[in-house]
C-alpha angles and dihedrals in degrees: 000000000000090000092053091046091051090047091049091049089051091050091049092049091049090047091052091047093049093041094238129134122271115264118284089217133013121182146093133309104258101175133023128189098151142330089282099038116059142116133232114202088343095307116121111235114220109200134168142126090329091060127090113204131193135176108226110227122243090249124041113273128189092235138019125210114237127199126195119256136020125331112297090232130030107269114243122247109270097024113145112243135181115205132198119189148082120312124221101199093187092057097031090233137127124211096218123219094172134020125189111192111204125226120259105263100238098171144165110276129205118176147108138242148156115274105248101177141005105224103177136359131192138145088264101049149354119225117197143154119246139138091019093300140097102238126196113202113191119207087240092064121105101268130191125185129192136198112345095355116100108161144359087274088067095055116110135155120293092045124124117244125195110186149165124205149120129273114240128216091262091057097254124124121239105206122214094178129031132174121189132195132168120259098244126186115263113213092203091052091049091056090049091052091051092051093049102050114130127221111182091197090065096053109093104165141012123264125257112278094213092052091048091055091052103041106010139258119320101212091197089067097054110102121220118252110256098231115104094192093056091045090052093048094051092045092051094051091045094050090052090055096056105113120242095244090059092047091052095054113100116247088246091062107104091209091062112107115223096217114199128168129211133175111221137193095247097151091165093053109062095159104026123096120182121227109194120202087238089070095257115139116202117195124182113240090235089064091052092048091051092056114097099202143003093267090061090047089049090053095060093042093047093055092055090047090052089055089058096042094051095042104128119183095281091047094055086079105107116247146167122224111254125245125232090260092050092049090054096047137071091252091069091092093047127031093353094075107027120047132140118348104292136087109223105203100183134109100297091112092043092076091063097093123211113314103320095131134054103244123209121232089257093055092045089054091048091049090053090050091049091051088052092051090050091049094048090049090064090054092050091049093049093050091048093052098252123134109259090199088072092061099081090043090056093055092040090057091052095052093079119056093206095051097238119181111284092241088060093048124079113245106255122223092250092059092042092055090050095048090051091050092047089055100043102032112026112023095078097026114120119225109290117254116245115275118252093260092055092046091053091050091059 
């Protein structure tokens, strides 16, 4: 969202300088059929000879050069766009008089993640997938190794990577710093996993709604949904999403996540899935029913799986995703974030809006972790053969309880993060090379 906010600020500054009105719509490209047929935030953009279009430069420029008509090339999904024109609320369309197409936000990146795949290895560089990115680590980068790791030659999957770098025009990350450490078993986390296992046959009735509001959801009190066909469908999609490095770990490896997927009753939790430290993913049946295809179902499952995969020691603390009210209040750093023993990685934070509230350091950290989970989910979907472009649509559909048309529903943060990542990271990315394990098998 920072990229869109910066782009909007730039548009507002340019509008003030040129003495023109503020944009009638600012958001992301959410559908593309052609250069003259595309949507922004679900609104169809009608452009033609009456439209002036400009591509905003990567760095602020005093003036932009406009050309008459629609964009010269079809805009990519997730591109930031500011629109001036006349809205037709009945048709959810805008007759555009001016279009400002934002730059692709190739930015400096500083984050961490578990190494999911080794894509290429040479004396000059190591290319791997982690944190939802393809990351190239040259031998000339500032490298740090811990425990049993001594060099890039020692790096395999299931290793933690903490890195800094810059995103390239093909969506990959060129790292200038990289720190590696083994993924070692955590006895405390193992005890938490044992306490949070889920056996649907032992759940006889739902928990108390009033208690859930006060102290959080008790996952052990959420009954399974009595529909074998839905359970089988969700389990099949979830199993397909499990990354290869996790499949290849022996069952005796304590860092292997025992992913299991259950559909639950959860009538009060339309948009909240529960990711238990044990590897169990609980999804309310209403979420499943709202999904229009298996790619959308994969999107919501993949995000919960990403929460588990990226759960470093501090993230093994159990938590519940905060509500808009909790984010705004002083309780956000206390009971508002952590309650019960389950991380709920759904769209609770998505209702926040842009930057309307002063966030505590804890909620900023949680927001960064949720962005990471969203980003990693796209990688899991892509590797499993699902369409990543369906991911933001899935979360967008869940942001309104009544299921209004997307054009009549504000774009939630979750969907905005995903659209931005689709544009910057995946739209120009070539097919990923086979991981080392696959190459060896052939």
